[in-house]
FIKOLVEX-833967 format. One record per atom (N, C-alpha, C): residue in one letter; atom name; y negated, x negated, z. Coordinates in nm, 2 decimals. Layout:
+---+----+--------+--------+--------+
! r !  a !      y !      x !      z !
+---+----+--------+--------+--------+
! a ! CA !      Y !      X !      Z !
...
+---+----+--------+--------+--------+
This chain:
+---+----+--------+--------+--------+
! r !  a !      y !      x !      z !
+---+----+--------+--------+--------+
! x !  N !   2.00 !  -0.28 !   0.93 !
! x ! CA !   1.93 !  -0.23 !   1.05 !
! x !  C !   1.78 !  -0.21 !   1.02 !
! x !  N !   1.73 !  -0.10 !   1.05 !
! x ! CA !   1.59 !  -0.08 !   1.03 !
! x !  C !   1.50 !  -0.14 !   1.14 !
! x !  N !   1.38 !  -0.17 !   1.11 !
! x ! CA !   1.29 !  -0.23 !   1.20 !
! x !  C !   1.23 !  -0.13 !   1.29 !
! x !  N !   1.21 !  -0.17 !   1.42 !
! x ! CA !   1.14 !  -0.07 !   1.51 !
! x !  C !   0.99 !  -0.06 !   1.46 !
! x !  N !   0.93 !   0.05 !   1.51 !
! x ! CA !   0.79 !   0.07 !   1.48 !
! x !  C !   0.70 !  -0.05 !   1.51 !
! x !  N !   0.73 !  -0.11 !   1.63 !
! x ! CA !   0.65 !  -0.22 !   1.67 !
! x !  C !   0.67 !  -0.34 !   1.57 !
! x !  N !   0.80 !  -0.37 !   1.53 !
! x ! CA !   0.83 !  -0.48 !   1.44 !
! x !  C !   0.76 !  -0.45 !   1.30 !
! x !  N !   0.76 !  -0.32 !   1.26 !
! x ! CA !   0.69 !  -0.29 !   1.14 !
! x !  C !   0.54 !  -0.32 !   1.15 !
! x !  N !   0.48 !  -0.28 !   1.26 !
! x ! CA !   0.34 !  -0.30 !   1.29 !
! x !  C !   0.31 !  -0.45 !   1.28 !
! x !  N !   0.39 !  -0.54 !   1.34 !
! x ! CA !   0.37 !  -0.68 !   1.34 !
! x !  C !   0.37 !  -0.74 !   1.20 !
! x !  N !   0.44 !  -0.68 !   1.11 !
! x ! CA !   0.44 !  -0.73 !   0.97 !
! x !  C !   0.32 !  -0.69 !   0.89 !
! x !  N !   0.23 !  -0.61 !   0.94 !
! x ! CA !   0.11 !  -0.57 !   0.87 !
! x !  C !   0.01 !  -0.69 !   0.88 !
! x !  N !  -0.08 !  -0.69 !   0.78 !
! x ! CA !  -0.19 !  -0.79 !   0.79 !
! x !  C !  -0.28 !  -0.75 !   0.91 !
! x !  N !  -0.36 !  -0.84 !   0.96 !
! x ! CA !  -0.45 !  -0.81 !   1.07 !
! x !  C !  -0.54 !  -0.69 !   1.04 !
! x !  N !  -0.59 !  -0.69 !   0.92 !
! x ! CA !  -0.68 !  -0.58 !   0.88 !
! x !  C !  -0.60 !  -0.44 !   0.88 !
! x !  N !  -0.48 !  -0.44 !   0.83 !
! x ! CA !  -0.40 !  -0.32 !   0.84 !
! x !  C !  -0.37 !  -0.28 !   0.98 !
! x !  N !  -0.34 !  -0.37 !   1.07 !
! x ! CA !  -0.32 !  -0.34 !   1.21 !
! x !  C !  -0.44 !  -0.28 !   1.27 !
! x !  N !  -0.56 !  -0.34 !   1.24 !
! x ! CA !  -0.68 !  -0.28 !   1.29 !
! x !  C !  -0.70 !  -0.14 !   1.24 !
! x !  N !  -0.67 !  -0.11 !   1.12 !
! x ! CA !  -0.68 !   0.03 !   1.06 !
! x !  C !  -0.59 !   0.12 !   1.14 !
! x !  N !  -0.46 !   0.08 !   1.16 !
! x ! CA !  -0.37 !   0.17 !   1.23 !
! x !  C !  -0.40 !   0.19 !   1.37 !
! x !  N !  -0.47 !   0.09 !   1.43 !
! x ! CA !  -0.51 !   0.10 !   1.57 !
! x !  C !  -0.62 !   0.21 !   1.59 !
! x !  N !  -0.71 !   0.21 !   1.49 !
! x ! CA !  -0.81 !   0.31 !   1.49 !
! x !  C !  -0.76 !   0.45 !   1.44 !
! x !  N !  -0.67 !   0.45 !   1.35 !
! x ! CA !  -0.62 !   0.58 !   1.29 !
! x !  C !  -0.47 !   0.58 !   1.30 !
! x !  N !  -0.41 !   0.59 !   1.42 !
! x ! CA !  -0.27 !   0.59 !   1.43 !
! x !  C !  -0.20 !   0.71 !   1.37 !
! x !  N !  -0.27 !   0.82 !   1.36 !
! x ! CA !  -0.22 !   0.94 !   1.30 !
! x !  C !  -0.20 !   0.93 !   1.15 !
! x !  N !  -0.25 !   0.82 !   1.09 !
! x ! CA !  -0.22 !   0.80 !   0.95 !
! x !  C !  -0.10 !   0.71 !   0.92 !
! x !  N !  -0.04 !   0.66 !   1.02 !
! x ! CA !   0.07 !   0.56 !   1.01 !
! x !  C !   0.19 !   0.62 !   0.93 !
! x !  N !   0.23 !   0.74 !   0.96 !
! x ! CA !   0.35 !   0.80 !   0.89 !
! x !  C !   0.31 !   0.83 !   0.74 !
! x !  N !   0.19 !   0.88 !   0.72 !
! x ! CA !   0.15 !   0.90 !   0.58 !
! x !  C !   0.15 !   0.77 !   0.50 !
! x !  N !   0.10 !   0.67 !   0.56 !
! x ! CA !   0.10 !   0.54 !   0.49 !
! x !  C !   0.24 !   0.49 !   0.46 !
! x !  N !   0.33 !   0.50 !   0.56 !
! x ! CA !   0.47 !   0.45 !   0.54 !
! x !  C !   0.54 !   0.54 !   0.44 !
! x !  N !   0.52 !   0.67 !   0.45 !
! x ! CA !   0.59 !   0.76 !   0.35 !
! x !  C !   0.54 !   0.74 !   0.21 !
! x !  N !   0.41 !   0.72 !   0.19 !
! x ! CA !   0.35 !   0.71 !   0.06 !
! x !  C !   0.40 !   0.58 !   0.00 !
! x !  N !   0.41 !   0.47 !   0.08 !
! x ! CA !   0.46 !   0.34 !   0.03 !
! x !  C !   0.60 !   0.36 !  -0.02 !
! x !  N !   0.68 !   0.42 !   0.06 !
! x ! CA !   0.82 !   0.44 !   0.02 !
! x !  C !   0.84 !   0.53 !  -0.10 !
! x !  N !   0.75 !   0.63 !  -0.11 !
! x ! CA !   0.75 !   0.71 !  -0.23 !
! x !  C !   0.72 !   0.63 !  -0.36 !
! x !  N !   0.62 !   0.54 !  -0.34 !
! x ! CA !   0.57 !   0.46 !  -0.46 !
! x !  C !   0.68 !   0.37 !  -0.50 !
! x !  N !   0.75 !   0.31 !  -0.41 !
! x ! CA !   0.86 !   0.22 !  -0.44 !
! x !  C !   0.98 !   0.29 !  -0.51 !
! x !  N !   1.01 !   0.41 !  -0.46 !
! x ! CA !   1.11 !   0.49 !  -0.52 !
! x !  C !   1.08 !   0.54 !  -0.66 !
! x !  N !   0.96 !   0.59 !  -0.68 !
! x ! CA !   0.91 !   0.63 !  -0.81 !
! x !  C !   0.90 !   0.52 !  -0.91 !
! x !  N !   0.86 !   0.40 !  -0.86 !
! x ! CA !   0.85 !   0.29 !  -0.95 !
! x !  C !   0.99 !   0.25 !  -1.00 !
! x !  N !   1.09 !   0.25 !  -0.90 !
! x ! CA !   1.23 !   0.21 !  -0.94 !
! x !  C !   1.29 !   0.32 !  -1.04 !
! x !  N !   1.25 !   0.44 !  -1.01 !
! x ! CA !   1.30 !   0.55 !  -1.10 !
! x !  C !   1.25 !   0.53 !  -1.24 !
! x !  N !   1.12 !   0.50 !  -1.26 !
! x ! CA !   1.06 !   0.49 !  -1.39 !
! x !  C !   1.09 !   0.35 !  -1.46 !
! x !  N !   1.09 !   0.24 !  -1.38 !
! x ! CA !   1.10 !   0.11 !  -1.44 !
! x !  C !   1.24 !   0.05 !  -1.42 !
! x !  N !   1.32 !   0.10 !  -1.32 !
! x ! CA !   1.45 !   0.04 !  -1.29 !
! x !  C !   1.44 !  -0.07 !  -1.19 !
! x !  N !   1.32 !  -0.11 !  -1.15 !
! x ! CA !   1.30 !  -0.22 !  -1.05 !
! x !  C !   1.15 !  -0.21 !  -1.00 !
! x !  N !   1.13 !  -0.29 !  -0.90 !
! x ! CA !   0.99 !  -0.30 !  -0.85 !
! x !  C !   0.95 !  -0.45 !  -0.87 !
! x !  N !   0.88 !  -0.48 !  -0.97 !
! x ! CA !   0.84 !  -0.61 !  -1.00 !
! x !  C !   0.71 !  -0.66 !  -0.93 !
! x !  N !   0.67 !  -0.78 !  -0.97 !
! x ! CA !   0.55 !  -0.83 !  -0.91 !
! x !  C !   0.46 !  -0.88 !  -1.03 !
! x !  N !   0.34 !  -0.84 !  -1.03 !
! x ! CA !   0.24 !  -0.88 !  -1.13 !
! x !  C !   0.29 !  -0.84 !  -1.27 !
! x !  N !   0.34 !  -0.73 !  -1.28 !
! x ! CA !   0.38 !  -0.67 !  -1.41 !
! x !  C !   0.34 !  -0.52 !  -1.42 !
! x !  N !   0.39 !  -0.45 !  -1.52 !
! x ! CA !   0.36 !  -0.31 !  -1.53 !
! x !  C !   0.41 !  -0.23 !  -1.42 !
! x !  N !   0.53 !  -0.26 !  -1.37 !
! x ! CA !   0.58 !  -0.18 !  -1.25 !
! x !  C !   0.50 !  -0.20 !  -1.13 !
! x !  N !   0.44 !  -0.32 !  -1.11 !
! x ! CA !   0.36 !  -0.35 !  -1.00 !
! x !  C !   0.23 !  -0.27 !  -1.01 !
! x !  N !   0.17 !  -0.27 !  -1.13 !
! x ! CA !   0.04 !  -0.19 !  -1.15 !
! x !  C !   0.07 !  -0.04 !  -1.13 !
! x !  N !   0.18 !   0.01 !  -1.18 !
! x ! CA !   0.21 !   0.15 !  -1.16 !
! x !  C !   0.23 !   0.18 !  -1.01 !
! x !  N !   0.30 !   0.09 !  -0.94 !
! x ! CA !   0.33 !   0.12 !  -0.80 !
! x !  C !   0.20 !   0.12 !  -0.71 !
! x !  N !   0.11 !   0.03 !  -0.74 !
! x ! CA !  -0.02 !   0.03 !  -0.67 !
! x !  C !  -0.10 !   0.16 !  -0.70 !
! x !  N !  -0.10 !   0.20 !  -0.83 !
! x ! CA !  -0.17 !   0.32 !  -0.87 !
! x !  C !  -0.11 !   0.44 !  -0.80 !
! x !  N !   0.02 !   0.45 !  -0.81 !
! x ! CA !   0.09 !   0.57 !  -0.75 !
! x !  C !   0.07 !   0.57 !  -0.60 !
! x !  N !   0.09 !   0.46 !  -0.53 !
! x ! CA !   0.07 !   0.46 !  -0.39 !
! x !  C !  -0.07 !   0.50 !  -0.35 !
! x !  N !  -0.17 !   0.45 !  -0.41 !
! x ! CA !  -0.31 !   0.48 !  -0.38 !
! x !  C !  -0.34 !   0.63 !  -0.40 !
! x !  N !  -0.28 !   0.69 !  -0.51 !
! x ! CA !  -0.31 !   0.83 !  -0.54 !
! x !  C !  -0.24 !   0.92 !  -0.43 !
! x !  N !  -0.12 !   0.89 !  -0.40 !
! x ! CA !  -0.04 !   0.97 !  -0.30 !
! x !  C !  -0.11 !   0.95 !  -0.16 !
! x !  N !  -0.15 !   0.83 !  -0.13 !
! x ! CA !  -0.22 !   0.81 !   0.00 !
! x !  C !  -0.35 !   0.88 !   0.01 !
! x !  N !  -0.43 !   0.88 !  -0.10 !
! x ! CA !  -0.56 !   0.95 !  -0.10 !
! x !  C !  -0.54 !   1.10 !  -0.08 !
! x !  N !  -0.43 !   1.15 !  -0.14 !
! x ! CA !  -0.40 !   1.29 !  -0.12 !
! x !  C !  -0.36 !   1.32 !   0.02 !
! x !  N !  -0.30 !   1.23 !   0.09 !
! x ! CA !  -0.25 !   1.25 !   0.22 !
! x !  C !  -0.35 !   1.23 !   0.33 !
! x !  N !  -0.43 !   1.12 !   0.32 !
! x ! CA !  -0.53 !   1.09 !   0.42 !
! x !  C !  -0.67 !   1.09 !   0.38 !
! x !  N !  -0.70 !   1.12 !   0.25 !
! x ! CA !  -0.83 !   1.13 !   0.20 !
! x !  C !  -0.87 !   1.00 !   0.13 !
! x !  N !  -0.97 !   1.01 !   0.04 !
! x ! CA !  -1.01 !   0.90 !  -0.04 !
! x !  C !  -1.06 !   0.78 !   0.05 !
! x !  N !  -1.15 !   0.81 !   0.14 !
! x ! CA !  -1.21 !   0.70 !   0.22 !
! x !  C !  -1.10 !   0.62 !   0.30 !
! x !  N !  -1.01 !   0.69 !   0.36 !
! x ! CA !  -0.90 !   0.63 !   0.44 !
! x !  C !  -0.81 !   0.55 !   0.35 !
! x !  N !  -0.78 !   0.61 !   0.24 !
! x ! CA !  -0.69 !   0.53 !   0.14 !
! x !  C !  -0.76 !   0.41 !   0.09 !
! x !  N !  -0.89 !   0.42 !   0.06 !
! x ! CA !  -0.96 !   0.30 !   0.01 !
! x !  C !  -0.96 !   0.19 !   0.12 !
! x !  N !  -0.99 !   0.23 !   0.24 !
! x ! CA !  -0.99 !   0.13 !   0.35 !
! x !  C !  -0.86 !   0.07 !   0.37 !
! x !  N !  -0.75 !   0.15 !   0.38 !
! x ! CA !  -0.62 !   0.09 !   0.40 !
! x !  C !  -0.57 !   0.01 !   0.29 !
! x !  N !  -0.58 !   0.05 !   0.17 !
! x ! CA !  -0.53 !  -0.03 !   0.05 !
! x !  C !  -0.61 !  -0.16 !   0.04 !
! x !  N !  -0.74 !  -0.15 !   0.07 !
! x ! CA !  -0.82 !  -0.28 !   0.07 !
! x !  C !  -0.77 !  -0.37 !   0.18 !
! x !  N !  -0.74 !  -0.32 !   0.30 !
! x ! CA !  -0.69 !  -0.40 !   0.41 !
! x !  C !  -0.55 !  -0.45 !   0.37 !
! x !  N !  -0.47 !  -0.38 !   0.30 !
! x ! CA !  -0.34 !  -0.43 !   0.25 !
! x !  C !  -0.35 !  -0.55 !   0.17 !
! x !  N !  -0.46 !  -0.56 !   0.09 !
! x ! CA !  -0.47 !  -0.67 !   0.00 !
! x !  C !  -0.54 !  -0.79 !   0.06 !
! x !  N !  -0.56 !  -0.78 !   0.20 !
! x ! CA !  -0.63 !  -0.89 !   0.27 !
! x !  C !  -0.54 !  -1.01 !   0.30 !
! x !  N !  -0.42 !  -1.00 !   0.27 !
! x ! CA !  -0.33 !  -1.11 !   0.30 !
! x !  C !  -0.37 !  -1.24 !   0.23 !
! x !  N !  -0.37 !  -1.35 !   0.31 !
! x ! CA !  -0.41 !  -1.48 !   0.25 !
! x !  C !  -0.30 !  -1.53 !   0.16 !
! x !  N !  -0.19 !  -1.47 !   0.15 !
! x ! CA !  -0.08 !  -1.51 !   0.06 !
! x !  C !  -0.11 !  -1.46 !  -0.08 !
! x !  N !  -0.20 !  -1.36 !  -0.10 !
! x ! CA !  -0.24 !  -1.32 !  -0.23 !
! x !  C !  -0.34 !  -1.41 !  -0.29 !
! x !  N !  -0.31 !  -1.45 !  -0.42 !
! x ! CA !  -0.41 !  -1.53 !  -0.49 !
! x !  C !  -0.53 !  -1.45 !  -0.52 !
! x !  N !  -0.64 !  -1.51 !  -0.56 !
! x ! CA !  -0.76 !  -1.43 !  -0.59 !
! x !  C !  -0.74 !  -1.34 !  -0.71 !
! x !  N !  -0.67 !  -1.39 !  -0.81 !
! x ! CA !  -0.65 !  -1.30 !  -0.93 !
! x !  C !  -0.55 !  -1.19 !  -0.90 !
! x !  N !  -0.45 !  -1.22 !  -0.82 !
! x ! CA !  -0.36 !  -1.11 !  -0.78 !
! x !  C !  -0.43 !  -1.00 !  -0.70 !
! x !  N !  -0.51 !  -1.05 !  -0.60 !
! x ! CA !  -0.58 !  -0.95 !  -0.52 !
! x !  C !  -0.68 !  -0.87 !  -0.60 !
! x !  N !  -0.75 !  -0.93 !  -0.70 !
! x ! CA !  -0.84 !  -0.85 !  -0.78 !
! x !  C !  -0.76 !  -0.75 !  -0.87 !
! x !  N !  -0.65 !  -0.79 !  -0.92 !
! x ! CA !  -0.56 !  -0.70 !  -1.00 !
! x !  C !  -0.51 !  -0.59 !  -0.92 !
! x !  N !  -0.47 !  -0.61 !  -0.80 !
! x ! CA !  -0.41 !  -0.51 !  -0.71 !
! x !  C !  -0.52 !  -0.41 !  -0.67 !
! x !  N !  -0.64 !  -0.47 !  -0.63 !
! x ! CA !  -0.75 !  -0.38 !  -0.60 !
! x !  C !  -0.80 !  -0.29 !  -0.72 !
! x !  N !  -0.79 !  -0.35 !  -0.84 !
! x ! CA !  -0.82 !  -0.27 !  -0.96 !
! x !  C !  -0.72 !  -0.15 !  -0.97 !
! x !  N !  -0.60 !  -0.19 !  -0.96 !
! x ! CA !  -0.49 !  -0.08 !  -0.98 !
! x !  C !  -0.50 !   0.02 !  -0.87 !
! x !  N !  -0.53 !  -0.02 !  -0.74 !
! x ! CA !  -0.55 !   0.07 !  -0.63 !
! x !  C !  -0.67 !   0.17 !  -0.67 !
! x !  N !  -0.77 !   0.11 !  -0.72 !
! x ! CA !  -0.89 !   0.19 !  -0.76 !
! x !  C !  -0.86 !   0.29 !  -0.86 !
! x !  N !  -0.78 !   0.26 !  -0.96 !
! x ! CA !  -0.74 !   0.35 !  -1.06 !
! x !  C !  -0.66 !   0.47 !  -1.00 !
! x !  N !  -0.58 !   0.44 !  -0.91 !
! x ! CA !  -0.50 !   0.54 !  -0.84 !
! x !  C !  -0.59 !   0.63 !  -0.75 !
! x !  N !  -0.69 !   0.57 !  -0.69 !
! x ! CA !  -0.78 !   0.65 !  -0.60 !
! x !  C !  -0.86 !   0.74 !  -0.68 !
+---+----+--------+--------+--------+
């Protein structure tokens, strides 16, 4: 069963929710680019890992596609908001922000 739009919104970080509240017209591009990144990563690596080459690729690919869809500034703001989760360790956040920057 797929989640409702509201349930998907509730799963976002507070920073991501704030972004979507200001730019609701970007929501579908964000969702579609995320799904494309997961699919392409699985196609190339066979899986979607964490803190490995597939993770680095997925972050790069997602950021690049998102920048194409909503522009560099919007993609930078949203991908940075995405990394704002307190569950991310400092080193993981730095790595993900770096990979996002490469994609952007």
